C-alpha positions as CSV (number, residue, x, y, z in Angstrom):
1,M,18.1,-29.7,19.1
2,P,21.4,-27.9,20.0
3,E,24.6,-28.2,18.0
4,A,25.4,-31.6,16.8
5,S,27.9,-33.6,18.8
6,C,30.5,-33.5,16.0
7,G,30.7,-29.7,16.3
8,V,28.6,-28.9,13.2
9,K,26.1,-26.2,13.8
10,T,22.4,-26.9,13.0
11,S,21.0,-24.5,10.5
12,I,18.1,-23.9,8.0
13,R,18.4,-22.5,4.5
14,E,15.8,-20.1,3.2
15,Y,15.4,-19.5,-0.5
16,V,12.7,-16.9,-1.4
17,T,11.6,-15.7,-4.8
18,V,9.2,-13.0,-5.8
19,T,6.2,-14.4,-7.6
20,A,4.3,-11.1,-8.2
21,Q,5.0,-7.5,-7.6
22,S,4.1,-4.0,-8.8
23,S,5.2,-3.2,-12.3
24,D,6.9,0.0,-11.1
25,L,9.4,-1.9,-8.9
26,P,12.6,-3.3,-10.3
27,P,13.0,-7.1,-10.5
28,R,14.5,-8.7,-7.4
29,P,16.9,-11.6,-7.3
30,P,16.0,-14.5,-5.1
31,L,16.9,-14.2,-1.4
32,D,19.2,-17.0,-0.3
33,K,20.1,-17.0,3.4
34,T,21.2,-19.6,6.0
35,Q,20.1,-19.2,9.6
36,V,22.2,-20.9,12.3
37,L,20.8,-22.3,15.5
38,M,21.9,-20.1,18.4
39,D,21.1,-20.9,22.1
40,G,18.5,-23.4,20.9
41,A,16.6,-21.0,18.6
42,I,16.6,-19.8,15.0
43,S,15.1,-16.4,14.1
44,D,14.0,-15.4,10.6
45,L,13.7,-11.8,11.6
46,Q,16.8,-10.8,9.6
47,A,16.1,-13.2,6.7
48,F,12.7,-11.5,6.0
49,G,13.5,-8.1,7.6
50,Y,13.7,-4.7,5.8
51,D,17.2,-3.9,4.4
52,E,18.1,-0.4,3.3
53,S,21.8,-1.1,2.8
54,D,21.5,-0.8,-1.0
55,I,19.9,2.7,-0.8
56,A,22.2,5.6,-0.3
57,Q,21.9,7.1,3.3
58,G,20.6,10.5,1.9
59,Q,17.9,8.8,-0.2
60,R,16.4,6.5,2.5
61,E,13.8,8.9,3.9
62,A,12.5,9.7,0.4
63,E,12.3,6.0,-0.4
64,R,10.4,5.3,2.9
65,Q,7.9,8.0,1.9
66,R,7.4,6.5,-1.6
67,S,6.8,3.1,0.0
68,K,4.2,4.5,2.4
69,E,2.5,6.2,-0.4
70,R,2.5,3.1,-2.6
71,Y,1.2,0.9,0.3
72,G,-1.5,3.5,1.2
73,A,-2.7,3.7,-2.4
74,S,-2.8,-0.1,-2.6
75,V,-4.9,-0.4,0.6
76,A,-7.3,2.3,-0.6
77,R,-7.9,0.6,-4.0
78,N,-8.5,-2.8,-2.3
79,S,-11.0,-1.5,0.2
80,I,-13.4,-0.1,-2.4
């Protein structure tokens, strides 16, 4: 369904909360985003994408490495 005839854009609202996470991670506030229909499609790629904007540029690579280590350790524990 393209834009409504009255000029109002069609959109969906996403409200996502964390229900469980590792104890070494800081608590996260709910994610609240609205996605607007564009050219007949809505994409949630950005709503659920990875956002480093709150990490200082010089610290991003170290944070990526910590995330890889945490994920790798989790996979190893779960595969035993």
